Backbone and ligand atoms as CSV (ligand in chain L), in Angstrom:
chain,resi,resn,atom,element,x,y,z
A,1,MET,N,N,-9.776,6.164,-2.099
A,1,MET,CA,C,-8.380,6.491,-2.408
A,1,MET,C,C,-8.240,6.797,-3.896
A,2,LYS,N,N,-7.280,7.636,-4.208
A,2,LYS,CA,C,-7.092,8.043,-5.596
A,2,LYS,C,C,-6.272,7.038,-6.396
A,3,HIS,N,N,-5.283,6.453,-5.746
A,3,HIS,CA,C,-4.242,5.739,-6.509
A,3,HIS,C,C,-4.153,4.242,-6.244
A,4,TYR,N,N,-4.963,3.704,-5.375
A,4,TYR,CA,C,-4.827,2.293,-5.058
A,4,TYR,C,C,-6.180,1.607,-5.208
A,5,LEU,N,N,-6.120,0.357,-5.562
A,5,LEU,CA,C,-7.355,-0.414,-5.676
A,5,LEU,C,C,-7.591,-1.150,-4.358
A,6,ASP,N,N,-8.837,-1.337,-4.016
A,6,ASP,CA,C,-9.166,-2.046,-2.770
A,6,ASP,C,C,-8.486,-3.410,-2.713
A,7,LYS,N,N,-8.399,-4.068,-3.858
A,7,LYS,CA,C,-7.855,-5.425,-3.868
A,7,LYS,C,C,-6.357,-5.465,-3.596
A,8,GLU,N,N,-5.697,-4.306,-3.611
A,8,GLU,CA,C,-4.277,-4.274,-3.274
A,8,GLU,C,C,-4.053,-4.525,-1.778
A,9,PHE,N,N,-5.111,-4.333,-1.006
A,9,PHE,CA,C,-4.990,-4.492,0.447
A,9,PHE,C,C,-5.651,-5.793,0.884
A,10,LYS,N,N,-5.081,-6.386,1.905
A,10,LYS,CA,C,-5.708,-7.597,2.438
A,10,LYS,C,C,-6.803,-7.253,3.431
A,11,HIS,N,N,-6.561,-6.195,4.229
A,11,HIS,CA,C,-7.524,-5.823,5.271
A,11,HIS,C,C,-7.680,-4.303,5.301
A,12,LYS,N,N,-8.123,-3.751,4.196
A,12,LYS,CA,C,-8.210,-2.299,4.105
A,12,LYS,C,C,-9.100,-1.720,5.198
A,13,GLU,N,N,-10.150,-2.459,5.565
A,13,GLU,CA,C,-11.110,-1.959,6.557
A,13,GLU,C,C,-10.468,-1.773,7.929
A,14,LYS,N,N,-9.320,-2.388,8.148
A,14,LYS,CA,C,-8.661,-2.256,9.456
A,14,LYS,C,C,-7.580,-1.189,9.469
A,15,LEU,N,N,-7.377,-0.534,8.364
A,15,LEU,CA,C,-6.320,0.483,8.290
A,15,LEU,C,C,-6.877,1.850,8.666
A,16,LYS,N,N,-6.078,2.631,9.378
A,16,LYS,CA,C,-6.488,3.981,9.765
A,16,LYS,C,C,-6.580,4.874,8.526
A,17,GLN,N,N,-7.603,5.727,8.529
A,17,GLN,CA,C,-7.800,6.627,7.385
A,17,GLN,C,C,-6.576,7.512,7.160
A,18,GLU,N,N,-5.942,7.930,8.235
A,18,GLU,CA,C,-4.741,8.774,8.105
A,18,GLU,C,C,-3.658,8.055,7.299
A,19,LEU,N,N,-3.528,6.758,7.505
A,19,LEU,CA,C,-2.545,5.961,6.761
A,19,LEU,C,C,-2.890,5.953,5.266
A,20,LEU,N,N,-4.162,5.748,4.966
A,20,LEU,CA,C,-4.588,5.696,3.563
A,20,LEU,C,C,-4.383,7.048,2.887
A,21,ASP,N,N,-4.695,8.125,3.606
A,21,ASP,CA,C,-4.498,9.467,3.051
A,21,ASP,C,C,-3.027,9.711,2.740
A,22,LYS,N,N,-2.162,9.297,3.678
A,22,LYS,CA,C,-0.726,9.518,3.477
A,22,LYS,C,C,-0.176,8.640,2.351
A,23,LEU,N,N,-0.743,7.453,2.166
A,23,LEU,CA,C,-0.321,6.608,1.046
A,23,LEU,C,C,-0.642,7.269,-0.295
A,24,ASP,N,N,-1.801,7.911,-0.377
A,24,ASP,CA,C,-2.146,8.642,-1.594
A,24,ASP,C,C,-1.183,9.809,-1.815
A,25,LEU,N,N,-0.900,10.522,-0.741
A,25,LEU,CA,C,0.019,11.657,-0.831
A,25,LEU,C,C,1.417,11.184,-1.246
A,26,PHE,N,N,1.844,10.075,-0.675
A,26,PHE,CA,C,3.132,9.475,-1.028
A,26,PHE,C,C,3.185,9.198,-2.527
A,27,TRP,N,N,2.125,8.631,-3.056
A,27,TRP,CA,C,2.062,8.339,-4.501
A,27,TRP,C,C,2.164,9.638,-5.301
A,28,ASP,N,N,1.419,10.671,-4.871
A,28,ASP,CA,C,1.454,11.966,-5.573
A,28,ASP,C,C,2.857,12.536,-5.604
A,29,ILE,N,N,3.550,12.483,-4.476
A,29,ILE,CA,C,4.888,13.081,-4.378
A,29,ILE,C,C,5.881,12.287,-5.228
A,30,LEU,N,N,5.747,10.980,-5.203
A,30,LEU,CA,C,6.675,10.121,-5.945
A,30,LEU,C,C,6.448,10.232,-7.448
A,31,ASN,N,N,5.215,10.412,-7.841
A,31,ASN,CA,C,4.870,10.409,-9.249
A,31,ASN,C,C,4.628,11.810,-9.782
A,32,THR,N,N,5.716,12.552,-9.886
A,32,THR,CA,C,5.626,13.853,-10.534
A,32,THR,C,C,5.386,13.579,-12.015
A,33,PRO,N,N,4.987,14.613,-12.795
A,33,PRO,CA,C,4.720,14.346,-14.221
A,33,PRO,C,C,5.907,13.694,-14.934
A,34,LYS,N,N,7.111,13.966,-14.484
A,34,LYS,CA,C,8.267,13.428,-15.212
A,34,LYS,C,C,8.708,12.061,-14.717
A,35,LYS,N,N,8.496,11.823,-13.453
A,35,LYS,CA,C,8.986,10.557,-12.899
A,35,LYS,C,C,7.803,9.707,-12.456
A,36,ILE,N,N,7.703,8.548,-13.030
A,36,ILE,CA,C,6.619,7.643,-12.664
A,36,ILE,C,C,7.204,6.443,-11.938
A,37,SER,N,N,6.698,6.154,-10.779
A,37,SER,CA,C,7.151,4.974,-10.059
A,37,SER,C,C,5.956,4.163,-9.592
A,38,ALA,N,N,6.009,2.900,-9.821
A,38,ALA,CA,C,4.954,2.029,-9.319
A,38,ALA,C,C,5.078,1.892,-7.806
A,39,VAL,N,N,3.949,1.885,-7.132
A,39,VAL,CA,C,3.912,1.625,-5.694
A,39,VAL,C,C,3.006,0.421,-5.484
A,40,ILE,N,N,3.562,-0.648,-4.971
A,40,ILE,CA,C,2.783,-1.866,-4.771
A,40,ILE,C,C,2.707,-2.183,-3.285
A,41,VAL,N,N,1.493,-2.337,-2.779
A,41,VAL,CA,C,1.316,-2.667,-1.365
A,41,VAL,C,C,1.647,-4.143,-1.178
A,42,THR,N,N,2.628,-4.437,-0.305
A,42,THR,CA,C,3.021,-5.834,-0.099
A,42,THR,C,C,2.528,-6.392,1.230
A,43,SER,N,N,2.208,-5.515,2.180
A,43,SER,CA,C,1.675,-5.971,3.464
A,43,SER,C,C,0.929,-4.818,4.120
A,44,ASP,N,N,-0.236,-5.118,4.711
A,44,ASP,CA,C,-0.929,-4.033,5.415
A,44,ASP,C,C,-1.249,-4.482,6.833
A,45,TYR,N,N,-2.542,-4.520,7.219
A,45,TYR,CA,C,-2.885,-5.000,8.559
A,45,TYR,C,C,-2.568,-6.487,8.652
A,46,SER,N,N,-2.005,-6.909,9.763
A,46,SER,CA,C,-1.877,-8.342,10.007
A,46,SER,C,C,-1.830,-8.588,11.502
A,47,GLU,N,N,-1.989,-9.835,11.879
A,47,GLU,CA,C,-2.037,-10.174,13.305
A,47,GLU,C,C,-0.776,-10.860,13.770
A,48,GLY,N,N,0.149,-11.097,12.882
A,48,GLY,CA,C,1.395,-11.743,13.274
A,48,GLY,C,C,2.432,-11.596,12.193
A,49,GLY,N,N,3.640,-12.033,12.501
A,49,GLY,CA,C,4.689,-12.034,11.493
A,49,GLY,C,C,5.559,-10.799,11.478
A,50,HIS,N,N,5.197,-9.825,12.325
A,50,HIS,CA,C,6.026,-8.620,12.403
A,50,HIS,C,C,6.622,-8.521,13.804
A,51,THR,N,N,7.372,-7.449,14.055
A,51,THR,CA,C,8.004,-7.304,15.365
A,51,THR,C,C,6.949,-7.071,16.452
A,52,THR,N,N,7.307,-7.295,17.692
A,52,THR,CA,C,6.419,-7.064,18.833
A,52,THR,C,C,5.896,-5.628,18.789
A,53,ASN,N,N,4.607,-5.468,19.081
A,53,ASN,CA,C,3.963,-4.147,19.053
A,53,ASN,C,C,4.045,-3.446,17.696
A,54,SER,N,N,4.112,-4.226,16.657
A,54,SER,CA,C,4.224,-3.648,15.316
A,54,SER,C,C,3.024,-2.757,14.988
A,55,GLU,N,N,3.273,-1.721,14.228
A,55,GLU,CA,C,2.192,-0.856,13.734
A,55,GLU,C,C,1.249,-1.624,12.810
A,56,HIS,N,N,1.716,-2.747,12.281
A,56,HIS,CA,C,0.852,-3.547,11.408
A,56,HIS,C,C,-0.334,-4.131,12.181
A,57,TYR,N,N,-0.175,-4.312,13.482
A,57,TYR,CA,C,-1.245,-4.926,14.284
A,57,TYR,C,C,-2.339,-3.931,14.660
A,58,THR,N,N,-2.075,-2.656,14.434
A,58,THR,CA,C,-3.071,-1.633,14.775
A,58,THR,C,C,-3.555,-0.861,13.543
A,59,GLY,N,N,-3.199,-1.331,12.358
A,59,GLY,CA,C,-3.639,-0.649,11.134
A,59,GLY,C,C,-2.954,0.681,10.906
A,60,GLU,N,N,-1.761,0.811,11.469
A,60,GLU,CA,C,-1.045,2.088,11.339
A,60,GLU,C,C,0.149,2.013,10.389
A,61,ALA,N,N,0.292,0.889,9.665
A,61,ALA,CA,C,1.437,0.780,8.754
A,61,ALA,C,C,1.118,-0.083,7.554
A,62,CYS,N,N,1.832,0.216,6.472
A,62,CYS,CA,C,1.816,-0.609,5.270
A,62,CYS,C,C,3.252,-0.812,4.824
A,63,ASP,N,N,3.523,-1.944,4.193
A,63,ASP,CA,C,4.787,-2.122,3.492
A,63,ASP,C,C,4.495,-1.986,2.012
A,64,VAL,N,N,5.380,-1.313,1.320
A,64,VAL,CA,C,5.207,-1.151,-0.120
A,64,VAL,C,C,6.524,-1.464,-0.823
A,65,SER,N,N,6.428,-1.880,-2.069
A,65,SER,CA,C,7.635,-1.914,-2.878
A,65,SER,C,C,7.486,-0.840,-3.940
A,66,ILE,N,N,8.623,-0.281,-4.335
A,66,ILE,CA,C,8.603,0.831,-5.292
A,66,ILE,C,C,9.586,0.535,-6.409
A,67,SER,N,N,9.340,1.159,-7.571
A,67,SER,CA,C,10.202,0.865,-8.708
A,67,SER,C,C,11.330,1.882,-8.870
A,68,CYS,N,N,11.308,2.956,-8.081
A,68,CYS,CA,C,12.423,3.912,-8.143
A,68,CYS,C,C,13.387,3.605,-7.001
A,69,ASP,N,N,14.460,4.392,-6.883
A,69,ASP,CA,C,15.411,4.023,-5.841
A,69,ASP,C,C,14.885,4.346,-4.443
A,70,LEU,N,N,15.395,3.602,-3.493
A,70,LEU,CA,C,14.837,3.633,-2.140
A,70,LEU,C,C,14.970,4.993,-1.474
A,71,MET,N,N,16.060,5.689,-1.721
A,71,MET,CA,C,16.215,6.981,-1.061
A,71,MET,C,C,15.221,8.017,-1.592
A,72,LYS,N,N,14.873,7.909,-2.871
A,72,LYS,CA,C,13.795,8.765,-3.407
A,72,LYS,C,C,12.487,8.428,-2.710
A,73,GLY,N,N,12.275,7.153,-2.512
A,73,GLY,CA,C,11.075,6.714,-1.814
A,73,GLY,C,C,11.064,7.210,-0.379
A,74,TYR,N,N,12.213,7.136,0.260
A,74,TYR,CA,C,12.326,7.605,1.643
A,74,TYR,C,C,11.972,9.088,1.731
A,75,SER,N,N,12.557,9.844,0.829
A,75,SER,CA,C,12.330,11.288,0.836
A,75,SER,C,C,10.845,11.611,0.606
A,76,ALA,N,N,10.218,10.916,-0.323
A,76,ALA,CA,C,8.783,11.128,-0.585
A,76,ALA,C,C,7.949,10.731,0.637
A,77,ALA,N,N,8.364,9.665,1.320
A,77,ALA,CA,C,7.618,9.198,2.496
A,77,ALA,C,C,7.686,10.225,3.626
A,78,ARG,N,N,8.857,10.820,3.819
A,78,ARG,CA,C,8.978,11.877,4.837
A,78,ARG,C,C,8.087,13.059,4.493
A,79,LYS,N,N,8.124,13.455,3.218
A,79,LYS,CA,C,7.298,14.598,2.791
A,79,LYS,C,C,5.816,14.297,2.969
A,80,ALA,N,N,5.445,13.048,2.780
A,80,ALA,CA,C,4.037,12.670,2.931
A,80,ALA,C,C,3.618,12.630,4.408
A,81,GLY,N,N,4.596,12.699,5.305
A,81,GLY,CA,C,4.268,12.774,6.728
A,81,GLY,C,C,4.356,11.465,7.491
A,82,PHE,N,N,4.927,10.441,6.894
A,82,PHE,CA,C,5.101,9.197,7.646
A,82,PHE,C,C,6.113,9.412,8.767
A,83,ILE,N,N,5.860,8.781,9.895
A,83,ILE,CA,C,6.675,8.998,11.083
A,83,ILE,C,C,7.739,7.916,11.220
A,84,ASN,N,N,7.375,6.694,10.902
A,84,ASN,CA,C,8.295,5.563,11.040
A,84,ASN,C,C,8.515,4.942,9.670
A,85,ILE,N,N,9.764,4.939,9.244
A,85,ILE,CA,C,10.061,4.476,7.889
A,85,ILE,C,C,11.202,3.470,7.931
A,86,GLY,N,N,10.921,2.266,7.460
A,86,GLY,CA,C,11.960,1.245,7.353
A,86,GLY,C,C,12.330,1.062,5.895
A,87,LEU,N,N,13.617,0.899,5.638
A,87,LEU,CA,C,14.082,0.666,4.273
A,87,LEU,C,C,14.581,-0.766,4.158
A,88,TYR,N,N,14.079,-1.464,3.144
A,88,TYR,CA,C,14.423,-2.880,2.945
A,88,TYR,C,C,15.024,-3.063,1.562
A,89,PRO,N,N,16.344,-2.905,1.458
A,89,PRO,CA,C,16.982,-2.932,0.140
A,89,PRO,C,C,16.782,-4.245,-0.620
A,90,LYS,N,N,16.648,-5.357,0.071
A,90,LYS,CA,C,16.462,-6.640,-0.644
A,90,LYS,C,C,15.149,-6.687,-1.404
A,91,PHE,N,N,14.137,-5.933,-0.914
A,91,PHE,CA,C,12.829,-5.924,-1.565
A,91,PHE,C,C,12.579,-4.659,-2.366
A,92,LYS,N,N,13.534,-3.719,-2.350
A,92,LYS,CA,C,13.232,-2.371,-2.817
A,92,LYS,C,C,11.917,-1.919,-2.171
A,93,GLY,N,N,11.860,-2.134,-0.885
A,93,GLY,CA,C,10.612,-1.864,-0.194
A,93,GLY,C,C,10.767,-0.937,0.996
A,94,LEU,N,N,9.625,-0.357,1.396
A,94,LEU,CA,C,9.581,0.553,2.538
A,94,LEU,C,C,8.477,0.136,3.503
A,95,HIS,N,N,8.752,0.278,4.783
A,95,HIS,CA,C,7.705,0.225,5.805
A,95,HIS,C,C,7.304,1.664,6.052
A,96,LEU,N,N,6.001,1.931,5.972
A,96,LEU,CA,C,5.496,3.292,6.154
A,96,LEU,C,C,4.518,3.303,7.316
A,97,GLY,N,N,4.882,3.974,8.398
A,97,GLY,CA,C,4.045,3.954,9.584
A,97,GLY,C,C,3.703,5.345,10.085
A,98,ILE,N,N,2.546,5.424,10.766
A,98,ILE,CA,C,2.057,6.732,11.230
A,98,ILE,C,C,1.979,6.846,12.749
A,99,ARG,N,N,2.360,5.808,13.493
A,99,ARG,CA,C,2.177,5.862,14.951
A,99,ARG,C,C,3.122,6.887,15.582
A,100,LYS,N,N,2.502,7.769,16.354
A,100,LYS,CA,C,3.281,8.833,16.994
A,100,LYS,C,C,3.970,8.316,18.250
A,101,HIS,N,N,5.045,8.979,18.623
A,101,HIS,CA,C,5.782,8.622,19.827
A,101,HIS,C,C,5.452,9.611,20.933
A,102,GLN,N,N,5.890,9.270,22.138
A,102,GLN,CA,C,5.618,10.138,23.279
A,102,GLN,C,C,6.117,11.560,23.012
A,103,ASP,N,N,7.333,11.628,22.512
A,103,ASP,CA,C,7.844,12.907,22.029
A,103,ASP,C,C,7.314,13.060,20.598
A,104,LEU,N,N,6.356,13.976,20.439
A,104,LEU,CA,C,5.629,14.052,19.172
A,104,LEU,C,C,6.506,14.451,17.992
A,105,THR,N,N,7.694,14.953,18.290
A,105,THR,CA,C,8.582,15.347,17.199
A,105,THR,C,C,9.461,14.178,16.742
A,106,GLU,N,N,9.394,13.068,17.480
A,106,GLU,CA,C,10.291,11.951,17.165
A,106,GLU,C,C,9.914,11.253,15.860
A,107,ARG,N,N,10.923,11.003,15.045
A,107,ARG,CA,C,10.770,10.265,13.794
A,107,ARG,C,C,11.734,9.096,13.828
A,108,ARG,N,N,11.286,7.927,13.390
A,108,ARG,CA,C,12.187,6.769,13.397
A,108,ARG,C,C,12.413,6.227,11.997
A,109,SER,N,N,13.643,5.838,11.741
A,109,SER,CA,C,13.999,5.197,10.480
A,109,SER,C,C,14.974,4.086,10.758
A,110,TRP,N,N,14.929,3.051,9.946
A,110,TRP,CA,C,15.858,1.942,10.098
A,110,TRP,C,C,16.055,1.267,8.749
A,111,ILE,N,N,17.064,0.417,8.707
A,111,ILE,CA,C,17.323,-0.375,7.504
A,111,ILE,C,C,17.211,-1.848,7.891
A,112,GLY,N,N,16.401,-2.603,7.172
A,112,GLY,CA,C,16.239,-4.033,7.406
A,112,GLY,C,C,16.976,-4.801,6.315
A,113,LEU,N,N,17.906,-5.629,6.725
A,113,LEU,CA,C,18.787,-6.259,5.738
A,113,LEU,C,C,18.382,-7.669,5.362
A,114,GLY,N,N,17.477,-8.257,6.111
A,114,GLY,CA,C,17.195,-9.680,5.887
A,114,GLY,C,C,16.042,-9.921,4.952
A,115,VAL,N,N,15.575,-11.135,4.994
A,115,VAL,CA,C,14.449,-11.561,4.183
A,115,VAL,C,C,13.383,-12.112,5.123
A,116,ASP,N,N,12.135,-11.681,4.915
A,116,ASP,CA,C,11.008,-12.128,5.732
A,116,ASP,C,C,11.293,-12.034,7.233
A,117,LYS,N,N,11.171,-13.157,7.943
A,117,LYS,CA,C,11.302,-13.062,9.402
A,117,LYS,C,C,12.747,-13.048,9.867
A,118,ASN,N,N,13.650,-13.375,8.978
A,118,ASN,CA,C,15.068,-13.333,9.349
A,118,ASN,C,C,15.637,-11.946,9.090
A,119,GLN,N,N,15.159,-11.000,9.888
A,119,GLN,CA,C,15.599,-9.630,9.686
A,119,GLN,C,C,16.800,-9.299,10.552
A,120,ARG,N,N,17.630,-8.467,10.007
A,120,ARG,CA,C,18.704,-7.889,10.797
A,120,ARG,C,C,18.598,-6.383,10.565
A,121,TYR,N,N,18.471,-5.650,11.661
A,121,TYR,CA,C,18.252,-4.217,11.534
A,121,TYR,C,C,19.529,-3.449,11.844
A,122,VAL,N,N,19.785,-2.458,11.040
A,122,VAL,CA,C,20.915,-1.566,11.322
A,122,VAL,C,C,20.385,-0.140,11.354
A,123,PRO,N,N,21.060,0.724,12.106
A,123,PRO,CA,C,20.587,2.106,12.217
A,123,PRO,C,C,20.656,2.851,10.879
A,124,PHE,N,N,19.769,3.805,10.748
A,124,PHE,CA,C,19.684,4.638,9.540
A,124,PHE,C,C,20.722,5.750,9.658
A,125,THR,N,N,21.949,5.422,9.355
A,125,THR,CA,C,23.038,6.408,9.434
A,125,THR,C,C,23.598,6.612,8.032
A,126,GLN,N,N,24.323,7.712,7.864
A,126,GLN,CA,C,24.953,7.998,6.559
A,126,GLN,C,C,25.796,6.814,6.099
A,127,ALA,N,N,26.583,6.254,7.045
A,127,ALA,CA,C,27.482,5.156,6.684
A,127,ALA,C,C,26.708,3.928,6.221
A,128,ASN,N,N,25.623,3.590,6.935
A,128,ASN,CA,C,24.832,2.429,6.549
A,128,ASN,C,C,24.039,2.645,5.262
A,129,ILE,N,N,23.590,3.865,5.064
A,129,ILE,CA,C,22.890,4.191,3.806
A,129,ILE,C,C,23.843,3.974,2.639
A,130,LYS,N,N,25.060,4.496,2.803
A,130,LYS,CA,C,26.049,4.363,1.739
A,130,LYS,C,C,26.376,2.890,1.494
A,131,LYS,N,N,26.542,2.158,2.582
A,131,LYS,CA,C,26.962,0.763,2.482
A,131,LYS,C,C,25.870,-0.144,1.909
A,132,TYR,N,N,24.638,0.043,2.372
A,132,TYR,CA,C,23.580,-0.917,2.025
A,132,TYR,C,C,22.587,-0.441,0.974
A,133,ILE,N,N,22.502,0.864,0.776
A,133,ILE,CA,C,21.494,1.376,-0.141
A,133,ILE,C,C,22.121,2.155,-1.299
A,134,GLY,N,N,23.056,3.026,-0.977
A,134,GLY,CA,C,23.636,3.873,-2.013
A,134,GLY,C,C,22.693,5.013,-2.347
A,135,GLY,N,N,23.018,5.781,-3.361
A,135,GLY,CA,C,22.112,6.829,-3.819
A,135,GLY,C,C,22.109,8.094,-2.977
A,136,LEU,N,N,23.168,8.312,-2.195
A,136,LEU,CA,C,23.251,9.590,-1.477
A,136,LEU,C,C,24.334,10.469,-2.079
L,1,ZN,ZN,ZN,6.187,-3.071,7.913
C-alpha cells in the first residue's frame, strides 16, 4: 500500500486486496495537493462486535477516522468506489465497505449516531445529513 503502514491494521492479512486498493485511492482523492487530511484506520477485520453479517467478518470493510469534514470524506469514498458507507459523526469516522449486493448497482449509506455497540442508525437522507452532520 502507498499510504498506510501495516501496523495500522490489526489483521491486514485477512482484508481483501480490493479493499486495500480502494483505501489507497480514498487517501489519494482526499489528499489533493491543497487539502491534507489524516486517515486513521480504527477497525478492520474482526470476528465480533459489529452487526450481524458485517463486512468486517469477511475482510470487506474498514472503519476510518478522518480529520476533514465527514461529507468530504463521504464524497471521496464514493469516488474511490466504496459500495457501503456509514457515517459516524461522533467519531468523525466512516465505515468503508466493498461487498456487492444482488443488484450490482445498489449502493448503501447510513448514519450511525451512537457510540460503540450502542448504535442507533438513521437513513442517509438530506434531512438527516443536515440535522446530524451538516456541511451540505
Ligand atoms: Zn464498520
